[in-house]
Every structure is written in C-alpha cells, then in structure tokens.
C-alpha positions in Angstrom: 68.2 132.8 184.6 71.4 132.7 182.6 72.9 136.4 181.7 75.6 137.6 179.2 78.4 140.2 179.3 80.0 141.6 176.0 83.6 143.0 176.3 82.9 146.1 174.0 85.9 148.8 175.4 88.5 148.1 173.0 90.4 151.2 171.0 90.2 149.1 167.8 93.9 150.1 167.4 94.4 148.0 164.1 91.4 148.6 162.5 91.8 152.5 162.4 91.3 154.6 160.3 87.6 152.9 160.7 87.9 153.0 164.6 88.7 156.8 164.9 85.0 157.6 164.4 83.3 154.4 165.4 83.3 152.3 168.1 85.2 148.6 167.4 81.6 147.3 168.8 79.7 149.3 166.2 81.7 148.3 163.1 79.1 147.0 160.7 79.2 143.3 159.5 76.7 142.6 156.7 74.9 146.2 157.9 74.6 145.0 161.7 77.0 146.3 164.3 79.2 143.4 165.1 77.9 143.3 169.2 74.3 143.7 168.0 74.8 140.6 165.8 76.4 139.0 169.4 73.3 140.2 171.4 70.6 138.7 169.0 72.6 135.3 169.1 72.4 135.4 172.7 69.1 136.1 172.9 68.3 133.5 170.6 69.9 131.1 173.3 67.5 132.3 175.9 69.5 135.1 177.5 67.3 138.0 178.6 69.9 140.8 180.1 73.0 141.5 178.5 75.6 143.6 180.2 77.8 145.5 177.8 81.7 146.7 179.1 82.2 150.0 177.2 85.1 152.1 178.0 86.3 154.3 174.1 83.5 156.5 172.8 81.3 154.5 175.4 78.4 157.1 174.7 78.2 156.4 171.1 77.7 152.8 172.2 75.3 153.8 174.9 72.9 156.1 173.0 72.8 153.3 170.0 71.3 150.6 172.2 70.1 152.3 175.2 68.2 150.0 177.3 68.0 147.5 174.5 64.0 147.5 174.0 64.8 147.9 170.5 66.3 144.6 170.5 63.9 142.9 172.8 66.6 142.2 175.8 67.6 143.8 179.1 70.6 146.0 178.3 72.9 147.5 181.1 76.5 149.0 181.4 79.7 149.1 183.2 81.7 152.2 183.2 85.6 151.5 182.7 87.1 154.7 183.6 90.6 152.9 183.2 91.7 149.8 181.2 91.0 146.8 183.6 91.5 144.2 181.8 89.3 141.3 180.7 88.6 140.0 184.1 88.6 143.4 186.0 86.1 144.4 183.4 84.0 141.4 184.2 84.5 141.9 188.1 83.0 145.7 187.3 79.6 143.9 186.6 79.6 141.0 189.4 76.8 142.8 191.0 75.1 142.3 187.7 76.1 138.6 187.2 76.5 136.8 190.4 73.2 135.0 190.6 74.0 132.7 187.7 76.0 131.4 185.3 76.5 133.6 182.2 77.8 133.9 178.8 81.4 136.4 178.4 81.8 137.6 174.7 85.0 139.4 173.0 83.3 141.9 171.0 85.2 141.7 168.1 84.3 138.4 167.0 82.1 137.4 163.9 79.7 134.6 165.2 77.0 132.8 163.6 76.3 129.8 166.1 73.7 129.0 168.6 74.9 128.3 171.8 72.3 125.8 173.4 74.5 122.7 173.1 77.6 124.6 174.6 75.2 125.9 177.4 73.6 122.2 178.2 77.1 121.1 177.8 78.7 123.3 180.6 75.6 122.8 182.7 76.0 119.3 183.2 80.2 119.6 183.2 80.4 121.1 186.9 83.0 123.1 186.0 83.4 126.9 186.8 84.3 128.0 182.8 83.8 126.4 179.6 85.7 128.1 176.4 84.0 127.5 173.1 87.1 126.3 170.9 87.4 126.5 166.9 90.0 123.9 165.2 92.0 125.9 163.0 95.0 124.7 160.4 97.3 127.2 161.9 96.8 128.0 165.8 99.7 130.3 165.9 97.9 133.7 165.9 95.2 132.6 168.5 95.3 131.1 172.4 95.6 127.5 172.3 93.7 125.0 174.1 95.6 121.5 175.3 92.5 119.2 176.5 91.4 115.7 177.2 89.5 114.6 173.8 87.2 112.5 175.8 86.0 114.5 178.7 86.7 117.3 177.0 88.6 118.7 180.1 91.4 121.6 179.6 95.0 120.7 180.9 96.8 124.2 179.6 95.6 127.1 178.5 98.1 129.2 176.5 97.8 132.8 175.4 99.1 134.0 172.3 102.7 133.1 171.3 102.9 130.4 173.9 102.1 127.6 171.6 105.2 125.7 170.5 104.0 122.9 167.7 105.9 119.5 168.2 108.7 119.2 165.5 108.1 122.5 164.5 105.5 121.9 162.5 102.2 123.2 162.2 99.2 121.0 163.0 95.8 122.1 163.4 94.5 122.9 166.8 91.6 123.7 168.9 91.7 127.5 169.8 90.0 130.0 172.2 86.8 131.4 170.1 86.4 134.1 172.6 83.0 133.2 174.0 82.7 131.6 177.6 80.0 130.5 179.8 80.9 131.2 183.9 79.9 130.1 187.0 79.7 133.2 189.6 82.8 131.4 191.3 84.8 132.7 188.9 84.7 136.0 190.9 86.5 134.4 193.8 89.5 134.1 191.3 89.5 138.0 190.4 90.5 140.8 192.5 88.9 143.8 192.5 90.3 147.3 191.6 93.0 145.8 189.4 93.9 145.1 186.0 93.9 141.5 185.3 93.4 139.5 181.8 90.8 136.4 182.3 93.0 134.8 179.7 96.7 135.4 181.1 95.9 135.4 184.9 92.9 133.5 185.6 92.0 130.5 183.3 95.1 128.6 183.8 94.5 129.1 187.5 91.2 127.3 187.0 93.1 125.1 184.7 95.1 123.6 187.8 91.7 123.4 189.7 90.2 120.8 187.2 87.4 122.9 186.3 87.6 124.3 183.0 86.3 122.6 180.0 85.9 123.2 176.2 83.3 123.2 173.8 83.8 122.8 169.9 81.5 125.1 167.9 80.7 125.1 164.2 79.4 127.7 162.3 81.0 131.0 161.1 83.7 132.3 163.6 86.2 135.2 162.6 87.9 137.6 164.6 88.0 141.1 162.8 91.3 142.5 164.7 92.4 143.9 160.9 90.5 145.5 158.2 91.4 142.6 155.4 89.9 140.2 158.6 86.8 142.4 158.6 86.1 142.4 154.9 86.9 138.9 154.7 84.5 138.0 157.8 81.8 139.9 156.4 81.7 138.2 153.0 82.0 134.8 154.9 79.0 135.8 157.4 76.6 137.2 154.4 77.3 133.5 152.6 76.1 131.6 156.1 73.1 133.9 156.2 72.4 132.9 152.7 72.9 129.2 153.2 70.6 129.2 156.4 67.6 131.0 154.9 64.4 129.3 154.6 63.7 130.6 151.2 67.0 130.4 149.3 68.4 133.4 147.7 71.3 134.6 146.1 71.6 138.0 147.5 70.4 139.9 150.4 68.7 143.1 148.6 66.1 145.2 150.8 62.7 145.7 149.2 63.2 149.1 149.2 66.1 149.8 146.9 65.8 151.4 143.5 67.8 149.3 141.2 67.8 150.3 137.2 67.2 147.3 135.2 70.1 147.8 133.3 72.6 147.4 136.0 73.8 143.5 136.7 74.3 142.0 140.4 76.6 139.2 140.4 76.1 137.5 143.7 76.3 137.3 146.4 75.5 140.7 147.4 74.2 142.8 150.3 71.9 145.9 149.7 70.4 147.6 152.5 67.1 149.6 153.1 66.9 152.6 150.8 69.6 152.3 148.6 69.7 153.7 144.8 71.6 152.3 141.8 71.5 154.1 138.5 72.0 152.4 135.3 74.3 150.2 133.4 76.6 149.3 137.2 78.1 146.1 138.0 77.8 145.2 141.6 79.4 142.4 143.0 80.5 139.6 143.8 81.2 140.3 147.3 79.7 143.7 147.7 78.4 144.4 151.0 76.5 147.8 150.5 74.6 149.8 153.4 71.6 151.9 154.2 71.1 155.2 152.1 73.9 154.6 149.6 73.1 156.4 146.4 75.5 154.8 143.5 75.3 156.8 140.3 75.4 155.3 136.6 78.4 152.9 134.9 80.2 152.3 138.4 81.7 148.8 139.4 81.5 147.8 143.2 83.3 144.4 144.3 85.1 142.6 147.1 84.3 145.7 148.9 82.2 146.8 151.9 80.2 150.7 151.9 78.5 152.1 155.0 75.7 154.1 155.4 74.9 157.4 153.6 77.8 157.5 151.4 77.5 159.0 147.9 79.3 157.3 144.9 79.5 159.3 141.6 79.6 158.0 137.8 82.4 155.9 136.3 83.9 154.6 139.7 85.8 151.9 139.9 85.7 150.6 143.8 87.7 146.6 144.5 88.9 145.5 147.5 88.0 148.7 149.6 86.5 149.6 152.6 84.6 152.8 152.6 82.7 154.3 155.9 80.2 156.3 156.5 78.8 159.7 154.7 81.9 159.7 152.2 81.8 161.4 148.8 83.4 159.9 145.6 82.8 162.2 142.5 83.2 161.3 139.2 85.6 158.8 137.5 87.3 157.6 140.9 89.5 154.3 141.0 89.8 152.8 144.4 91.7 149.6 144.1 93.4 147.3 147.0 95.9 144.9 146.0 95.2 141.4 148.2 95.0 141.7 151.8 96.0 145.8 151.3 92.9 147.3 151.3 92.0 150.9 150.3 90.4 152.3 153.6 88.2 155.9 153.7 87.0 156.5 157.2 84.0 158.8 158.0 82.9 162.0 155.7 85.9 161.5 153.4 85.6 163.5 150.0 87.5 162.1 147.0 87.7 164.4 144.0 87.1 163.7 140.7 89.3 161.4 138.4 91.7 160.3 141.5 93.0 157.0 141.4 94.2 155.2 144.8 95.8 151.9 143.7 97.4 149.8 146.6 100.5 148.3 146.1 101.7 144.9 147.5 102.4 145.5 151.1 101.0 149.1 151.3 97.7 149.9 152.1 96.1 153.1 151.3 94.2 154.8 154.5 92.5 158.1 155.0 91.1 159.5 157.9 87.9 161.1 158.6 86.8 164.4 156.9 89.9 164.3 155.0 89.8 165.7 151.2 91.6 163.7 148.9 93.0 165.2 145.9 96.1 163.4 145.0 96.4 160.3 143.2 98.6 157.4 145.2 99.1 154.6 142.5 
C-alpha cells in the first residue's frame, strides 16, 4: 500500500509576518491549507496513510488535522525536536514507511495534478526514486535536472545555484518540483540522527548508482516561498480549479454567502462560507475571500487574499494585499501594493479610520500580528 510523507516543519521565514501566527503548512490557498490540498491529491492517487513531518508550531498542525478522519485518510506525525534536514525528517518516519514505496512532498508547493501516471512510471522503472519535474523558462531559482530524454534517467541533480546555462544563455530546463516517489531502499543511504539534505546529500549518490529517474508533470505548480508567489499561485490555482469544474462557472462562490444585489463581482473570484458583502461594492477580479468575512458598503477588493473572520468597513480600497485572519479594517482605508510589493497584515491587525498604506516599488508594507495601525504610509 503506497503511503505518503509531507515535510511541513519549515519556519516560513520569507512569508513573515503571515507565518508568525500561522504555520507555513496551514497557509490558506484558495481557502484550504496548502498541505490539506496536497493530502487530498495523494488521497485521489490511492494513498490511504500520510505522515506529516512537523516541528514549528506542530501543536497547531496536529490540532487541525488530528488523526485524519475528517479527510478520510490516516494521518500520523513525526516529532522533529531539532532541524534534521529533508532526509533526516523522513528517516524519523522510517518505521512508518519501510514496507512499500511512498510519496514525499515538500509542504510549500501549490499543486493540482493526479500522480497516478507518475506512480505507474516509477513502478516500471525499477529505480529507487522518481522526481516530479516541471519545465520552467528560468531554472536558476530551482534544483535543475540533467536527464536522458529517452529513458528519463537522471544524470545529474543540481541543487539551487549549481546550474550554469550553456554560454550563459538562460534556456528552459526541467527542475525539481518537490514531489518524489521513493523505495524503502532510500533509507540505506541516510544516516540516523544526523542533519541531512535529501537533495544535496542523498539524491546525488542515488544518481551515481543509476537508480534515479524523473517524470514530467503538467497542471499547476508553484512554490509559495514569498508573499507575491503565494498571491500569484493562489490565483493560478483558482483559475485551474474553475477550468476543471464539470459545471462551468466564472467564480467559486459558496451558497451560504449574503451578497447585496447592488454589489458587482468581477470574475474570477473565490468567496467562502458565511461571507456578508453589503451594497455598492466591487469585488474582483482575482479576489480570494475566506470564511466568515464581513465587507461593508462601497468597498473595492481585487488582486488580494482575505483570510477568515476579517471585518472590512465602509469605503475601503484593497488592492495587491494579503490580509490575514481576524483583522479589522475601519472606514475609508486604502491598502495598495505595487507590482510584487504587497501590503501584508498578519493576524489580528487593526487599521484605523482614514489610514492609507500605499507601497512603493521595491518597498512592501508589512505589519505583525496584534498591531494597531494609526499612521499612514505613502
């Protein structure tokens, strides 16, 4: 029985201040935590048991998923008291995974792909590992794969910053998509109780033994290491979910919403459960609004993520922003990011009446949790 392990213990440093109160693995992506979407993908592939390798804020992750009954899949946990690296993390779960091949996922990637074909390829290859690959225009930020185009065997696994393009010219290359299928033999390469990177320390050895392959995947794939990547990836996934619906819709709007008929929805948008939107608002395009959000009259929201239980007052303008859970935005507030420089409010931030937060090029605006914003930044 194929199983899965998801590495979900990262600090999410580049996503701060969002990850000061929310574990990186529970960051919402189209109103579901990123690893919940991964778990459901694995379940659709036939996986019945998943191990979550947790460390940072592990109690919050465990309390959210518990034993997995809510998702119809068995979930267990490792307890990584000290950073052990990506290989050290799966070594801790060896007793759970050593009786069959298993999926290994990095928990900070947005995916929407059925991995059955990859599993079929892996089982026919007789290799120890198969890496999901994705061809990207600029491979420099990623781990690059040098491969045999006929057999899909890996010749070299080059981690970030180790790849030099021929003649200095950037060309599309297959990169590591952060999804692996591994045989229990992989554990023989990993020393116990030692911090070890599977990408830097283990995969190159398996490549030398000619037992490593890659499998190109399609569909949505996006690393959410930075806030703008989180916004961009969420919008990509929303569009992909809409495209794959059996009944074609322009937006994902829950039936429990209360939207005033004078409000205009510009698709695509996602609006969660029990959301109230008063009159004369303009919502969208590319607005993703969580559950139990209240939006008062004459408010504009586009190109933004709004998390659960946030209250947005009258005549508010929100563009290129990420607003975390339980925030309060008072009347006549403007929150405007610029290009990749977003306005970000962590949990429980209060923005007072008439405040303007307008980001400049190269200067995002961030506020940590439980802050009261009483001065404008323009």
